[in-house]
FISELO-913047 format. One record per residue (C-alpha): residue in three letters; x, y, z. Coordinates in steps of 0.05 Angstrom, whole numbers, plus 5000, padded with zeros to 4 digits. Example, Ala and Ser with C-alpha at 12.3 -4.5 7.8 and 13.67 -1.06 7.14 Angstrom:
2
Ala524649105156 Ser527349795143 
END
This chain:
1158
Met264246227591 Ser264545637641 Gly268746037689 Thr274645567678 Val281345877701 Tyr287445747656 Glu294345767677 Leu297846427657 Gln304446357618 Asp310446767616 Lys309147507612 Gln301947357624 Arg303147227692 Leu307347827701 Ala302148277673 Val296848087723 Asp301348307785 Pro296748767822 Gln302249157855 Gly304049647795 Ser301149907729 Val302149517664 Trp302049737595 Leu300749057552 Ser301349027479 Ala298348367458 Ser298248117388 Ala292047747360 Gly290147117395 Thr295247157451 Gly290147137508 Lys289047857526 Thr281847777547 Gln284047227595 Val289847687621 Leu284848257632 Ser279747777670 Ala285447477710 Arg287848147731 Val281048347755 Leu281147727795 Arg287847867823 Leu285848577845 Leu279748307881 Leu284247807917 Glu288948347949 Pro287648418025 Gly282749008037 Ala281149047964 Asp274349377951 Pro270649127888 Ala267049787881 Gln273950117870 Val275449747804 Leu273250017740 Cys273749657672 Leu272849997606 Thr272149627546 Phe270949787471 Thr264549437456 Lys257849227494 Ala259448517474 Gly266248587507 Ala263648827572 Ala258548277579 Glu263547767561 Met268448067612 Ala262648077668 Val260447367654 Arg267947117659 Val269247407723 Asn262547307756 Ala262946547731 Val269846467766 Leu267346787831 Ala261146367830 Arg265345727823 Trp270245897879 Val264345937931 Arg264145157934 Leu270044967900 Lys274544407939 Ser280144717973 Thr285244367929 Asp282144547866 Leu281545287891 Ala288745317910 Arg291145027843 Glu286645597804 Leu289546127854 Gly296045847836 Tyr294845867760 Leu293846647769 Gly299846757811 Ala295946927873 Pro297946657942 Ile294346007963 Asp294146088040 Pro287646008078 Ala286446778086 Thr286746838006 Gln282446267996 Ala277146528045 Arg277047198010 Ala276246827945 Arg270546487967 Ser267047157996 Leu268447547926 Phe262247327898 Ala257747577953 Arg261948247960 Val261248397885 Leu253748317886 Asp253948817946 Cys257149357899 Pro252749947882 Gly249349777813 Gly249548997837 Gly256548807804 Leu263349037782 Arg263349677743 Ile264949387674 Asp262749857621 Thr263950147555 Ile266950857555 His260251067527 Ala256450707581 Phe260951007633 Ala260151667606 Gln252651597610 Tyr252851377680 Leu256552007697 Leu251952447660 Ala246152167688 Ala248652237758 Phe250452957749 Pro246453247697 Gly247053927727 Glu253953977733 Ala254853687663 Gly249954257636 Ile244653747611 Leu237253667627 Pro235653137677 Gly232752547645 Ser236752597578 Arg238352027543 Pro242751797481 Met239051837417 Glu238251237372 Glu240751267297 Arg233951407269 Glu232151967321 Arg238652307303 Asp237052257224 Leu230252497240 Leu231853117280 Ser237453287237 Arg232553337178 Glu227953737223 Val233454207243 Leu235754307170 Ser228454437151 Asp227454947205 Leu234455317188 Leu231855317111 Ala225255637133 Glu228656207171 Gly230856437101 Asp237556727121 Ala240556867053 His247756687075 Val245856017102 Thr240855797046 Gly246056076995 Ala251555637026 Ile246855047029 Ala244855166952 Glu252155186934 Met253454546968 Ser247554196943 Lys249454406871 Arg256354186878 Lys255953566914 Gly248253366917 Pro243153436963 Asp245352847009 Ala251953147017 Val248853767051 Arg246453407117 Gly252652997120 Trp256953657121 Leu252454037169 Met252953377219 Arg260453407213 Cys260254157236 Ala255653927295 Pro260653627342 His265654247337 Met261754607387 Asp268454877417 Leu269055187349 Trp263155597348 Glu262255787422 Gly266856047475 Pro273356527476 Gly276356577404 Ser270356217372 Trp269156307300 Gln263756777288 Pro260857087222 Pro263657367179 Met268956817175 Ala272756997113 Pro279057307149 Arg279156697193 Val278656247131 His284156657096 Arg288956617155 Leu287355847162 Leu289555717088 Gly295656187095 Ile294056747048 Pro292957527065 Ala286057717098 Asp284858147033 Ala286357646983 Asp282657726923 Glu283757706844 Ala288558216848 Trp293057846896 Val292857266846 Ala294857736791 Glu301057966830 Ala303857306818 Cys304357496748 Ser308158156762 Asp314758286745 Asp317158246818 Glu314057516830 Phe313957196762 Pro320656906740 Thr320757416681 Ala328557316668 Ala327156566655 Leu321156766611 Arg325557236567 Gly330756646562 Cys325056226532 Leu322956766485 Ala330156836458 Ala330956086451 Thr324056016414 Arg325256626367 Glu331256296344 Trp327555656325 Ser325155786260 Ala319555256263 Lys312255456267 Thr311655206342 Gly317255616361 Gln315056256330 Lys308056146362 Ala311156056430 Ala315556666420 Asp309557126397 Phe305656936462 Ile311157046500 Glu312657756475 Gly305357926479 Trp304457666552 Leu310358036576 Ala307858696546 Glu301358646585 Asp299958866661 Pro299358376711 Glu291658336711 Ala291558216635 Arg297157706640 Leu292557336689 Leu286957306638 Arg291657066587 Ile295456516630 Asp292655956594 Gly296356086534 Phe302455736564 Leu298955116562 Asp299155146483 Thr305755356480 Leu311355256529 Leu307254726570 Lys303054156566 Lys295654156583 Asp297353826653 Gly302254406664 Ser308554046655 Pro314254256607 Arg313154096532 Lys319153726489 Met321254326446 Gly327854036416 Gly329354676372 Ala329255106430 Glu333754656473 Lys339154706411 Ala338955426414 Asp339455486490 Pro341754866529 Ser338855216594 Phe331655236560 Pro329154586597 Asp331154956664 Asn327655556642 Gln321155166625 Gln321354816695 Arg321555506726 Ile316055756686 Ala311655126699 Glu312955236770 Ala310655956770 Ile304755806729 Gly303455296786 Ala303555786843 Val298756236803 Arg293655676797 Glu295055536872 Arg292956256889 Glu287056236848 Ala284455596876 Leu286055836951 Val282056466934 Asp276256046905 Leu276855526961 Ala276356117011 Ala270456406976 Phe267555696983 Leu269555527052 Ala267156157092 Pro259956117078 Gln259855327088 Leu262855427156 Glu257855987173 Ala252255487151 Gly255554977196 Arg255455417254 Ala248455617246 Phe246154887241 Ser250954677299 Leu247355147347 Ala240555007325 Trp242354287331 Gln244854367399 Glu238354737416 Ala234054187386 Lys237553637428 Glu236554007491 Arg229254147476 Glu228053397464 Gly232553147522 Leu237252777475 Val244952727472 Asp249052377420 Phe255151937429 Asp259952547417 Asp256552927475 Leu257252327519 Ile264952337513 Ala266253087510 Arg261953237569 Ala264352717611 Ala271052967596 Thr269853617615 Leu266353407674 Leu272053017703 Ser277853487678 Asp275454027727 Ser279053817791 Thr274454217837 Met268353857800 Ala271753167798 Asp272753237874 Trp265653387883 Ile263252837841 Arg267552347876 Tyr264552567944 Lys257852537917 Leu258651827893 Asp261651607956 Arg266051207905 Ser272951297877 Phe276450817830 Asp283250587853 His284350087791 Ile282550247726 Leu283249737668 Val282549947592 Asp281149357542 Glu282249477467 Ala285950117485 Gln288750197410 Asp281250327395 Thr280750857449 Asn281151547414 Glu284052187445 Ala277552427471 Gln275951787507 Trp283451767536 Asn281852457566 Ile276552147610 Val281551597632 Lys286752157645 Ala281952537689 Leu279951937728 Thr286951817744 Asp289452487752 Asp291352457825 Tyr293351727824 Phe300851877826 Asp301552597854 Gly298552997911 Ser293852697963 Gly291952157915 Ala299051887918 Gln299551857993 Gly298051328039 Asp298750578034 Ala293350447981 Ile295850197917 Arg292650567852 Thr294050227782 Ile292650347715 Phe292549737667 Ala291549817590 Val291849257536 Gly291949327465 Asp295249227398 Tyr298249777353 Lys297149317293 Gln289549247305 Ala287650027308 Ile282949987255 Phe277350497273 Gly280751097245 Phe273551407231 Gln273251457306 Gly279451817319 Thr283651167335 Ser290651107314 Pro297050757341 Glu298951507356 Asn293751517409 Phe295950877441 Arg303251117440 Glu301851777466 Ala297751557523 Arg303051027542 Asp308451587543 Tyr303651997585 Phe302251477637 Asp310051277636 Ala312351997652 Lys306752117703 Ile308851507744 Ser316051597734 Gly315552287762 Ala311252057814 Ala316751507834 Glu322352017832 Ala318752457877 Ala317051907923 Gly323951667926 Ser326752317945 Ile322652328008 Arg324851948069 Gly319251448083 Gly315651598022 Pro311351117987 Arg314450627942 Ile311550707871 Arg313450187817 Pro314950447746 Leu310250317690 Glu311549607668 Lys311149497588 Tyr309848817565 Gly308948467497 Leu304747817485 Gly306747497424 Arg304846727430 Ser298346567401 Tyr293446077429 Arg288846147373 Thr292846047305 Asn297645517281 Gln305245737263 Glu303945667190 Val299146167187 Leu302646667235 Gly309546527192 Phe305646797132 Val303247377180 Asp310047577195 Arg311947547124 Ala306447957103 Ile308748497158 Asp315848447130 Ala313148577058 Val309549157075 Gly314249427128 Phe313249627198 Gly312750367180 Gly307050177136 Phe302849937194 Gly304350637229 Leu308950277278 Asp315650607303 Thr319349957316 Pro319049247282 Ala313648827302 Glu315548237349 Pro315047547312 His309247137323 Thr309346467359 Gly303745957344 Ser301745237351 Gly304544637314 Glu298544337282 Pro298244267211 Gly295844937174 Val295345197100 Val294945927072 Gly292045907002 Leu291546436944 Trp286246336894 Gln286846596824 Val283447266819 Val277147286780 Arg277347746716 Val271847996673 Ala273748326603 Glu269348896579 Asp266648476518 Glu264847816557 Asp258047596548 Glu253147676607 Glu247747176590 Asp244946726645 Glu245947296690 His240147686722 Glu242948106779 Gly244848656727 Trp245549136780 Leu251848786806 Ala258348766773 Arg258948076736 His266347996764 Asp263048036840 Arg257747536816 Leu262947056791 Leu266947126852 Ala260547016900 Asp259046396858 Arg265746066861 Ile266446226936 Ala259545866947 Gln262145276903 Gln268345226941 Val265045247012 Ala259544726985 Ala265144226965 Trp268544277028 Leu262144077063 Asp260343567013 Pro259642887049 Ala261142516987 Gly267542936976 Glu274442967008 Gly271843537052 Phe276743977095 Thr279943677156 Leu281244077218 Ser286543827264 Lys286044317323 Gly283743797380 Ala280743147353 Arg281243137278 Arg274643257241 Arg271543487180 Ala270044247176 Thr262644437182 Ala259145077159 Gly260145417227 Asp267645317221 Val268045827159 Met268446587163 Ile268247017097 Leu271247687107 Val270148297063 Gln273349007069 Lys267349407056 Arg259949337071 Arg258249276996 Glu253248866951 Leu258248286951 Ala257148097021 Ser249747987009 Leu250947656945 Ile255747146977 Val250446997025 Ala245246886969 Arg249946436926 Leu251546016990 Tyr244445927005 Arg243045746928 His248645196936 Gly245444936998 Val250545157049 Pro247645397115 Val249346137124 Ala247346617179 Gly247147267132 Val251647867135 Asp254148167200 Arg250248837190 Leu245549157139 Arg241349747127 Leu234049537145 Gly231049877082 Asn235549407033 Pro233548697049 Leu228248476999 Ala223848177044 Val223448867082 Lys222049217010 Asp216048736999 Leu212848827069 Met213749637060 Ala210949546989 Ala204849257020 Leu204149807075 Arg205250337019 Phe199450016979 Ala195350057042 Ala196550727046 Gln195950946972 Pro192750376930 Leu192650816866 Asp200650776860 Asp201350296802 Leu208750196813 Thr208250016889 Leu201949566873 Ala206049206817 Ser212049096867 Leu206948806913 Leu203948316863 Val210047966841 Ser212847966908 Pro212747286954 Leu206947576990 Val202447516934 Gly206347056889 Trp204947336813 Ser210047186765 Gln212447706715 Glu208347396658 Glu202147386702 Leu203448146719 Leu203848276645 Ala197547826629 His193148136681 Gly196248846691 Tyr196149076617 Arg191049616611 Ala189050236572 Lys193250836581 Gly190951276641 Lys187750726676 Arg190150566747 Leu192449886759 Trp188249816824 Glu181850026787 His183449526729 Leu184748896774 Arg177949086812 Glu173849046743 Ser176748386723 Asp172847796722 Asp178047306721 Pro177946836783 Phe185246836792 Val185147636796 Ala179047636842 Gly182747186890 Thr188447676890 Val183748326896 Ala180347966952 Ser186747926988 Leu188748616981 Arg182048856999 Glu183048547064 Ile189648917072 Leu185749547057 Arg180649407112 Arg185349267163 Ala189649897150 Asp183650307177 Tyr183549947240 Asp190349637257 Ser196849987277 Pro202749857229 Gln205649297275 Gln198948927277 Leu197949007200 Leu205248727192 His203848177242 Trp197447967206 Met200547977137 Leu206547487164 Ile202346967204 Gly195347097183 Pro191646787125 Met196947117077 Asp202746687107 Gly207347187090 Arg213146967133 Arg213246257102 Arg212446537033 Leu218847027042 Val223046527071 Ala221145987021 Arg223746476965 Leu229146896999 Gly231746397047 Arg232546387121 Glu236646987124 Ala230247387109 Asn227547267181 Asp232447747214 Pro230348387175 Val223148167182 Asp224048127257 Glu227648817256 Leu222149087214 Leu217048887266 Asn221549147323 Ala222149797283 Ala214649837281 Asn214149747354 Ala219350307368 Tyr215050787324 Ala208250607363 Ser211850697430 Ala213951427412 His207851657363 Thr201151637350 Ala199451007311 Ser199151227237 Leu200950807174 Gln202751397132 Gly206551657192 Phe210451027203 Ile212150987127 Arg215051747129 Trp218651527195 Phe221750937165 Asp223751277104 Ala226751857139 Gly232951427176 Asp237550877153 Gly236350337210 Glu241649857214 Leu240949107232 Lys246548837269 Arg247648057282 Glu251147887342 Ala257347587334 Gly255646907368 Glu248946837333 Gly251346447270 Gly250445757304 Asp253445197253 Gln252745707193 Val257746027154 Arg258646737178 Val259347347128 Met261947977154 Thr266848567146 Val273448577178 His271549077225 Gly265648677248 Ser270448057258 Lys274448407308 Gly275347937370 Leu272347367333 Glu275846747299 Ala274346107254 Pro278245517234 Ile277645727160 Val277546437140 Ile276646697069 Leu279047417048 Ala273747516994 Asp275448216965 Ala282948236973 Ala284048536904 Ile280249196910 Arg283749876913 Pro285550206982 Asp281250807000 Gly284251467000 Ala284052007052 Gly277452057090 Asp274552717122 Leu279553277122 Val280853797179 Leu286254367186 Arg288454497251 Glu288455237277 Asp293755397333 Leu290755797392 Pro294856397410 Gly298556337475 Thr297355587480 Glu299954937465 Thr293354657439 His289554737369 Arg282554717341 Glu280654257291 Ile276954597229 Pro272454127189 Leu272654167114 Pro267653927067 Ser268653417012 Leu273453766960 Gly275353586890 Lys282353446872 Asp283654106841 Glu281254466903 Lys285954106950 Val291954616949 Gly296054927002 Pro294754727076 Val289354287046 Ala293553906998 Gln298853757059 Ala292753547100 Asp290353067044 Glu296752797038 Ala297652657113 Glu290252317116 Ala291851887052 Ala298351627090 Lys294151477151 Ala289251137109 Met294050707079 Gln296750517146 Glu290050317168 His288749927104 Trp294549487121 Arg292849407200 Leu285749177172 Leu289648617133 Tyr293248427193 Val286348397234 Ala283747967173 Leu289747467169 Thr289447367244 Arg282447137251 Ala284346457219 Gln286145907269 Glu288045347214 Ala287045557144 Leu287046207108 Phe285046347037 Ile285446926995 Thr282547196930 Gly278647746896 Ser275647996830 Leu277548526776 Gly272548886733 Pro274049116663 Arg277849726685 Asp282749316724 Ala282748636689 Arg287748896634 Asn293449106690 Gly291948666746 Pro290448836824 His292449496848 Glu299649516865 Asp297249696943 Ser291449176943 Trp292148576992 Tyr292648126938 Ala297948446895 Arg302648516962 Leu300847816987 Lys301647416920 Pro309647476918 Leu309547106985 Phe307346516949 Gly313446446902 Glu314146516825 Glu311845846812 Glu305745706768 Gly299545546811 Leu296244866821 Ala291044686771 Asp283944776803 Asp277144596778 Ile273745206812 Trp278945776809 Gly283145526749 Ala289245636790 Arg291645636863 Trp297845726904 Glu298845426975 Ile303545477030 Gly303644957083 Glu299944267082 Arg292944047096 Ala291043507152 Gln290042817126 Ser282842757107 Val277542407150 Ser271241997128 Ala264542367135 Arg260442137196 Thr255241737161 Glu250341737220 Lys249342437217 Val245442657156 Ala246043407144 Gly240243837129 Leu234943277150 Glu228643587170 Pro223443257216 Asp216543167187 Leu211943707213 Pro204743587237 Ala199643917192 Trp197744427247 Ala205044687243 Thr204544827165 Thr197445067163 Pro196545827166 Ile193046127226 Gly185646297204 Pro182347017220 Glu182047137296 Pro174646947322 Arg170747577339 Pro166647397401 Pro160347807419 Arg161248417461 Pro159948297533 Leu152848597550 Ala152649087609 Pro145849057643 Ser146749777663 Gly147749967589 Leu141249677566 Gly136750227533 Glu137350927536 Val137851337597 Glu131251677608 Gly130552367634 Ser125352677674 Asp118952797640 Pro117053307646 Pro123853577657 Leu124553887729 Pro126454627735 Pro134354707736 Gly134754857814 Gln130254297834 Ala133553827787 Ser140453907823 Glu137053857888 Ala133753257869 Ala140152927845 Arg143953147905 Arg138852837954 Gly138752207916 Thr146352157924 Leu146252297995 Ile140851778011 His144851247964 Ala151351388001 Leu147451238073 Leu144550608041 Glu151350408022 Arg154850558090 Leu148950478146 Pro148549718133 Gln155649598168 Val153550038229 Ala150349668288 Pro142249878289 Glu143050288355 Glu148650708330 Arg146250868260 Ser142151498275 Glu147951838312 Arg152551628259 Ala148851818204 Arg147252518231 Ala154852658241 Trp156252418170 Leu151152868139 Val153353488180 Arg160553368149 Gln157753218074 Ala152253748072 Pro153154258127 Asp148954758089 Leu142454288098 Gly137854438150 Glu136553968207 Ala129653778191 Glu131853628118 Cys137453178145 Glu132852828194 Glu127652658137 Met133152398092 Leu135651948151 Asp128751708172 Arg127551508097 Ala134051128095 Ile132750748161 Glu125450608134 Val128750218075 Leu133749878113 Thr128049608162 His123349408107 Pro120148748128 Gly121048418061 Phe128148658046 Ala131148778116 Ala135648138109 Val138348418040 Phe141348998082 Gly143748598139 Pro150848368157 Glu150147698115 Ala148548118048 Leu154348317996 Ala155449007972 Glu157449227898 Val158048527875 Pro160948387803 Leu156947887765 Ala158647517695 Ala155246927663 Thr153446697594 Val146146747576 Glu144046377516 Gly150046527480 Gln150747237507 Val156047447557 Val152547897615 Met157148257660 Gly155548767713 Ser155448977784 Ala149748897834 Asp149049407892 Arg146448907944 Leu146348147936 Leu143647647989 Val144846927976 Thr141546428018 Pro141445618010 Asp134345677971 Lys134146407947 Val137846997919 Thr135647707926 Val138748257885 Val137248997896 Asp139849577851 Phe139950317868 Lys137450857823 Thr138351607829 Ala132951837782 Arg131052557793 Arg123452417783 Pro122651697811 Pro116651327785 Gln110151297831 Ser108150587815 Leu111049897787 Asp107850057723 Ala111750697711 Ile118350367720 Pro122050477651 Asp123049907606 Ser130550007608 Thr130949917676 Met126349287670 Lys131148977618 Gln136949117663 Met133948777720 Ala131648197677 Ala139248097657 Tyr141148067727 Val135947527744 Ala137947177684 Ala145147187702 Leu144046957777 Glu139346377752 Ile145446087712 Ile150846277769 Tyr146045997823 Ala142445447785 Gly136745147821 Arg135145717867 Lys129546217867 Val131846967846 Glu127847547865 Ala129648297847 Ala128148977872 Ile129449697853 Leu130850237907 Tyr130050967880 Thr134151287931 Gln131752057913 Thr124651867948 Pro126751337972 Gln122150807951 Leu123250067944 Phe119949637890 Ala119548887886 Leu119348647819 Pro114548077806 Ala117847457766 Ala112047447715 Arg113448167699 Leu120748077691 Ala119747467645 Ala117447857587 Tyr124148267586 Lys128747657590 Ser127747437514 Ala128448187495 Phe135348317527 Ala138647677498 Glu138847887425 Thr146247807411 Gln150548447407 Glu156048297360 Ser162348657352 Phe162449057286 Ala165548697226 Leu170449067183 Pro167049447135 Pro168249367059 Val172550017054 Glu178250157007 
END
């Protein structure tokens, strides 16, 4: 990311030409990101280019950030680069190097910063869609301020919508949900309904699906609208069933004198004598006579001798029975699908309403609504006008991962590029897309090579048509055709590994990858490289499992993880040969050079991390995991659950044996055994054992804090407080525990930001969703990275291990059926719920077969991505459980397809794997660097390892105005007189605050005007009386200076008096070199008539002020007075009188300690 510009080679240079549109197919490691960045720079360097007119769309946020950093770093360097160096870098890009171009290059950084938004528009497709919808919410049909929902919000809202739907009690909906739950389990219900939710075009608008849906379902399945059991029975009638073939079978079996033949003949005679309905009821009899249980013809030698055509007749009967069974299955399927789709529609409409109510959109909404917004040509023109910005150049990164809906956005943005007014004038408008057919691995998002290919053909036809039309017009614009280039030279991987990749592609066949033409051969560097195959780990059914404690994981996976960890540890062992890397300077491999890939996010990945940690190998942890899965999170949640419900025995037992408390299983058994019916918490509290008492004290502290602390505060205290939870968790579970712990704290903060703090509420919120922890690709440091192949997309490593190459490929995923819309060439996709094998008949069977073929193609494309992550060395292995150990890896597993490429020879003996096969050669070993001792930790000072003690609880600050109770009038004034007195006091108080700032000669006039404005209902005499009283106070001989220009008003005070913090605000304060005078105003309704009548609470307050001022102005005399504004009356407070109250107010007011509650 240093902003270095590298010289473009061959087709790379052609692809960045800004004068035309380019479709670039770039194999792995061929520098496509560099090419994309270079093309952006070339576009910006063009005369008259506007940086605001360039839009770059990427697949991931990381890709967008990387692109922005690359381009900005280059532009920043160019500002002050020497002319010779700048000319050289411009030449690397194929740009002119004349002074004008250099001047534009130096100004680009500032021009880019001046773009709307402060930079180039480099976004993910989702971020761009969100930007559009936020700018035009009304046009998009969403509420202003709507935002994308988080995954947990999605889970919680979907549960709420489902709950409300069930509460409505619609019999059809609840019946369908009950049937789905009975068939597939309760978890499948929400999954199915959420699959229906994105298909709003199916439930609303012209031609939408409305209840009752049975006729539409029948038409979709290709069966009559009134198909029922009678329709099934028709397949058994003489008109449709091959009765001639059946009579031939009857004659042949009757001639066969054996019991089997006679039994078959008797059944056939009886079956033919029945009507179609009865025949249907007895159709299973064929499976005991002419056919096997699986419906295939039964071998019947005697009948064949009697009639050589008997096998052919049997086959026709088998096909007819299969047709009857298919009709049965289709009728049953239709009866199941219709209510499921009706329930899906009801949920989808409620889901849409709930999102609008909450101001949320999901990612499907972003894409669909943005595409709709831009596809309306009138609306698109209006949007461009409002934005005051159109994009003349659009670049699409990872184009093979862009699905059909996302391509619709790109097509809408470029709709007028090559025809109409958009193609007129001198402005050049281009589209640039870069991707790789072989790396389309996100099929669950709708990606496939077909999307990439279809988009290429669309733009090719669009540009070719525009070029042809322009050529027929004299003086028309010159439009270059779409240039299609391919990059095959890898700057990442050596030729040894890439040669193996080419042979793997040939072994599978280019069609197996979904390609329509053979892939171009790869070209790599000439450094030494090696591809290895390690013998697969096998476990037979009867093998002993002693010494293994992770019984919930398959033994073969445990053995595999341990061997991988042993292998990596051997490479990193300074005393061993190590593994030498030759790219650049020869060196020994370190932990950060190793990447371990798995096909699926299974327990194997976490197990590999654990075994690497056990063998002392630095490891970064898996790239992605469910937040609720890590043991560290489970332990902390157990503590929270205990705090919410201490009588839950299982939760308490889990907490006791967790690292947070640290009991062993033996200690739990010894101290937790109790009489039947006795709660564990009650039992522990009654124990006299000192060990148990110490634990109970810690647990009681959790319970006490749970009543006062928010969930995140309680977690924070458990982690870094006296429990020292984080250190304990990391000590037992390894450094990889830090990430999920931090993510749990983030989750608690996220909950607090949107919900009222509640421990039980947080637990319910946490359990409702599956928060996912994702580690960014570059966060590993010098540590082994363990991740899925999908997560490794865009990454690389010198050494790559494919850990689970022997697993079976996946079958078809979610199925849809296409419904052709009458009068159009478009179609709708109808989602289908998960179906059993016997339910996949007719069109569903065809769709399943097509999806299975697509899944197999993606299986091989995933292999290509995995193989091409390696720079210098690639190793392949796997494991087989008892079911597969006997027959070996599945024929379509990676391991089975790649093993023949290593030849037929026996493998080399290996201490870890038993045998291994290798292609290529390893680089010559280099000695370990003795000056660097791996893993050496510095000695930490004691304070760094000492748990933080309890937080000090300082005394509460004393507010003088809050001392004592507020006294009312005694005796109470009548209601009317009390309000008048209060109002009078308030007005005089305000005059005393304002008049000191007014010159003496102007006070009377200004005060009268103010009273008229504030109290127009008061009589002139009453106003004059209040004015006289106020001026009388201001001119009091003893306190005239306090109300003079040198005095201060509303002065905040703070001091510590005998350990007590005193804080308050004085109404008037006069500070002179030898004396401090403080006056406080009181608006009591019935002021005291003498000094002795002043309440004790007021005296305490003034004593506090005096004591604080004596600390603040040490050595000066402090005098105090009280002004009752209602009368008004001014009382000077003698120092001797105040002294008696100073000792009374200073009694420490401590913060309340946490009570001993449970």
